[in-house]
N, C-alpha and C positions, 0 to 999 in steps of 0.2 A: 724628050722624056714624057711618058704618059702621065696624065693627071690622076693622082691617087684619089683626090676628092671627087673628080668627075666619075671615076669608077665606083666610088662609094655611093654616089647619088643614084647611079643607074641600078646598082645591085639592091639598094634599100628603098627605092622609089622616093627619094628626097627631092622636094621641089625648091627649097630655099636653104641657104646657109646663113647663120649668124657668125660673121667674122668678128671675133671678140678680143678686147684687151682690157686690162684693169689698170686704172690710173693711180696716181700717188695717194689719193684719198680713199682708195679702195672701191671707187665707183666703176661698175662694169659698163663698157662702151661697145657698141656693135654696129655693123652695117648689115642689112638684110639683103643678101645677094641671091638672085635666081640661079638655080643649078646650071642653066645654060651658059652662064658667065663664069662659073667657078674655076675652070681651067686657067683662064687669064688671071684671076685673082690669086690662084695658088702660085703662079709664076711671078707676078708683079706686086700683088698686095692690093688691099682696099684702101682708098685714100681718105684721110682725115685731116682736119685742121687742129693741130695740137693745142692752140690757145683756147679752143672751145671746150677743153677738158681740164682736169686738175693735173696739168703738167706745167713745168716752168718754161713757157713759150709765149711769144707775142704774135699778133696778127701778121707780122712781117716774116715769120718763119715760113719756109717752103712746105710743100705738101709732105705729110707723114703717112707712111703706108704700114698697114698691119698685114703681115705675110702669114697666112694660116698654116699651122703645123698639122699636117695630116695625121700624125700619130696621136693627136689630142682629140680627134673628132668624136662627138657624142650625138647620137640621134635622140631628139627630145622624146622621152617615153610618153608624155602627155599630149604631144603634137608631133607624131612621127614623120610628117611631111617636111619637118624642119630639122636641121642638124646644126650643132654648135662646134666651132673650132677656135681654139686659142691662137692668137696671133702674136708674132714678134714684131715690134715696131722698128721701122727703119726710116731714115731720112737721107736723101741724096746718096743712096747706096750703102749707107753705114748704119749699124745698129744704134738705136736711141739709148744711150747709156743710162738715162734716168728711168727708163721703162721697167717696172717691177719684174716682169717675166725675164727680161734681158739680164737684170741684176742677179736673179736666181740662177739662170743658166751660166753666167760667168762664175758665180761662186761654186756651182757644181763642177765646172771644169777645173777651177783652182784645186778643189778637193781631189779630183781625179788625178791631176798632175802630181799630187802628193801621195797617191796610192789609196785614196779613201772614197767611199761611196755612202752618201747619207740616205737613210731610209726613215720615213716619218709616218705617223698616223695622227689624226686630229679628232678632237671631241668638240664639235661645233654646236654649242647650246643656243637655243632660240626660244622666244615666246610666241605663242599664238594669241593675238589680240583682236579686238574689234576692227572692222574694216576702216573705221574713221580714226583709229589709233588711240581711242580714249581709255580703254581698259581691257582687262582679261576677258577673252571671248566666251569663257565658260562661267556663267554666274554661280554654278554650284561648286566651283573649284576654289574653296575658301579655307581649307584646313591650314593650321599653323605649320604642320609638318606634312606637306603634300608629296614628298619624294616617294616614288614607286607606287603611288596611289593607283590601285587597279581600276577602280570605277572611273577615275578621271582620265586615265589613258584610254580606256575603252570608249568614253564619250567622244574622243577624238580619233577613234579607230579609222574612220574613212580617210582622214588626211594622212595619218601616220602610216597606215598600211599601203596607201598609194605611193608614198615616197619610198618606203622600204621595197615594195614590189618593183619599183623603177630601178633601184640600186641592184636588186637581184638580177633583173633582166640585163643590166649593163655589165654584170660580172664583177662588181666591186667587192662582193663578199660581205654584205652587212650581216651582223650577228646579234645585235640587240637594240631594242628601242625602249626608252623609259620616260616616265614623267619625272622631271627633275625637282630640285629643292624649292623652287618658287612656284607659286600658283601660275598656271598657264605655261609652264616652261618644260621643254622637252629636249632630249638628246638621242642621237642615233649614231651608232658606231659601225664603221666598216673597216676592212683589212688595211694594214699599212702597206706601203710600196715605196719606190724611189721618190725622192723629194719632189721632183718636177711632176711626176704622175699624181701624187697626192695633192700638190698645189692646184693643178688643173681641176682635179675632182672637187677640191674644196671650193674653188670659185664656182664651178657648175652646181655644186650642192646648194650653195646660197641662192643661186638663181632658181633652181628647181623647187626648193622649199617655198620660196616666195610665190612662185608661179602656181604651184598646186594649192597653197593656202588661198590665193586669190580665186582660184577655180571653185573653191568651197565657200566663198563669201567671207573669208577671213583675211587677216594680215599677219605675216610672219616678220619678226624683227630680231636681229642679232645685236641690237644696241646693248652696250655693256651694262648699263644700269637704267632700264626703262622705268622702274618703280622704286622709290627711295626706301621703302620698308621691306623689299623682297631681295632675295639673292640675285645677283647679276649674271649676265651671260658670259661664261668663260669660253676660251678656245684652247684647252690644254693640248699641248703637242708632245707626242711620244717619239723619241728619237734614238737611233743607234747608228754607229759607223761600221761599214762592212768593207771587205776588200773590193777592188774595182770590178771583179766578176760577179759580185753579189752573192758569193757562196759561203763566206765566213764572216760571222759577226765578231768584229774586233773589240766590241764592248764586253763580250762574254768571257768569263774566266772562272771555271769551277773552283779554283783555289783562291780567287780574289775575294775581298771583303764584299759580302752580299752578292757574290757571283759576278762582280764587275772587275774588269781588267784595269791595269795601271793606266793604260791609254785613256780609258773612259773617265778616270778621275781627273786627268789633266784637261780633257775636254770640258768636264764639269767646272774645273777651276777657271777656265776662260769665260764660261757663261756667268759664273758668280762675279768674277772680276769686272766684267763689262755690263752687269745687270742694270745699273742705273741709266746708262746710255741706251742699252737694249730696249728699255721700257718705252722709249720714244717711238719704237716700231711695234713692239708687242701690244702696247696700250696707246693707240695713236690719236685719241680724241679727248676733248675736255671732259666728256662724260666718263671716260675710262677710269679717271682717278676718283670717281665716286663709287667705284666697285672695289678697287684694291685698297682704298683707305676708308672703308665704310664702317659705320657702327654696326653692332649686332643686328641681324635681320629678324624677321618674324619667326623664322625656323630655329633661331638660336645660334647660327653661325653664318659667316659670309662665304665660306669656302674659297676665299681668295687671300693671297699673301699681302703683307706690307713690309716685310723684312727679307733681306738677302741671306737665306739659310737653306740648308738641305737636310733631309732625313731619310729614313728607310721607308717602309710602307706607311707613310704618315702624311695625311692630306693638309696639315696645317703649315707646311713649309712651301717655299717657292719652288723647290725641286724635290720630287719624290722618287724613290727607287722602288717601284712596285714589284719587280721581278728581276731575276738575273738578266743582264744583257741589254737593259734599256733604262732611260731616264724619262720622267714625265715633268715637263716644265709647265707649271700651273699659273704662270704670270699672265700670259696672253688672254685677250678677251675677244668678244665677237666682232669687234671692229677691225681686228688685225687683218692686214692685207695678206691674202693667201700665198703670195709669192715672196713678199718681203719678210714675213715671219720666219720661214725656214732659212732664207738667205742670211738674215742677221744672226740667227742662232748659230749657223754654220761658221760665219765669220768669227764670232766670239770663241767658239769651241776650237777652231783651227789655231787661233792665237794661243789658246791654252795648251794645245798639244805642242806647238812650236817652242813654247817657253817652259814646258813642263810645270805648268802652274798648279800649285797645291790648293785644293779646295778647302783645306782645313778639316777640322774634326766634324764628323756627322753629329747632329743634335737630335737625340731621341727624346724630345720633350714636346709637350703640347704648346705650340707657339701662341695659341689663343689664350691660354691660361698661365703660361710660364715664360712669356717673352722676356721677363726681367732676368732670366737666367742666361740669355743669349748675349752676354756682355761683348761689346765691340762689334756686333753684327750691324752691317750697313742697313739703313732704312731706304725703302724705295721712294722715288719722287712723290711729292704730295700733290702737285699739279702738273698739267701738261707743259707749262712753260719751264718748269724745273727739268723735266725730261729732255726737252728740246735743247736746253743749255748743256746738259750732261752729254748729249750726243754731239753737239757742236764742238765741244772741247776734247772729244775722244779721238785722237789722231789714228789710233789703230783701227777702229771701226770705220771711220771715214775713208781711210786708205783701202781697206779690204773691199768695201762696197762700192768705192769709186767716188772721186771728188765731185764729178758732175751730178751723180745721183744725190750725194750728201748735200750739196748746195741747193739743189732743187727741192729736196725733201724739207730741209730746214725752212726754206722760203715759203713753201706751201703751208707748213704747220704754223709758222709764225703768223701768217695771214689769218689762219683759223683762230689762233689765240687772240689776235687783235680784234677780230670781228666779235668774238665772245666778250672781250673786255669792254667793247663799246656798247654792248647791249645793256639796256636799263631793266633791271629785274624788279619784281614786286617786292622782294625782300629789301632792296635798297630804299624803295619808297616808304615801306612800312617802318624801317629803322631810322631813316634820316629826314623824312619830310618835315618833321617838327624841329629840326636843328635851328 
């Protein structure tokens, strides 16, 4: 069989390929492979030592191979002699069950077997900060309410337009760019697509934004809460279930409440039912819980949830119904793994469909001002350790995503929590040095 990537290289004058995978902590790993060797890599994969990454492996594990998916290949707009391809991890001829892209592909197949096809779009917010990471890169971006600030967005025109031009050239269908609610914060939106396509683009988007920012002497961060007084970086995911051909939106129903079908509400019921466990994946870092459980920010609102509720076109809830035929899950943040995010949401939603889970009554209230009216609503985890424990005891989510993945993910996340807990902070010294 002819090598698709070899043909791509010759057609597009590509000299090197980045054969990429994303590990359990969301870190992107790659090998830089010369185009002359890409045919062999497409057949057999590029070799990695799993222990050297954030995967649950030891130095005794055999070689792990990332087999590049030619359908995912993207030529770097800012360095066109290089192309990027997402890889599926394999070891001794079998898929690595804990690998995030493998987890998503398995969930997509599970949905397909049931007659469903997930389509998603993401809103990946980020900050442009100084190259040394110390503060907002634009010293004039100081307004208390900087959202949609025309002057501020145009001061970063060179960076934003280069990223948007790149997405236009790649055919992603970007349609708007804006300065977000925090100083130095931006959001760029592009068209939704099948879950795996969006996940690959999400991973590449983070790589691209960071690379182009560096090119301009800046640093981009998707950190959930980089500044305590400012709104954090969310990663809202918009989702809908279609038939397997992708022709009919099964979430849409003109006669349904808010234009949503009965099927969509059972999917939503599953997401709400498993929300506390889901948060271990949608909000995967210690820092994540300083965004979803934050005090009011300088702008007057955090724009993030802390309670498991849903509403109509109302951004104060964990789930919003902005239009007929789709949901927006506002829980996830910028640290969310591009592959595990849709996989986990799909797992929760499919369980809701299977069990016809009732999401309960929609709450048309301002959750920031009237949360006391949401009697009985579950609270989201306060800390990462709470979320890990919720995930660990959720048999449904563990089974759907796979025991090997679940065990590995819990182990990696517990190690992160332990490392954080062992860290001595200035607050501790200030509060207890005189005890």
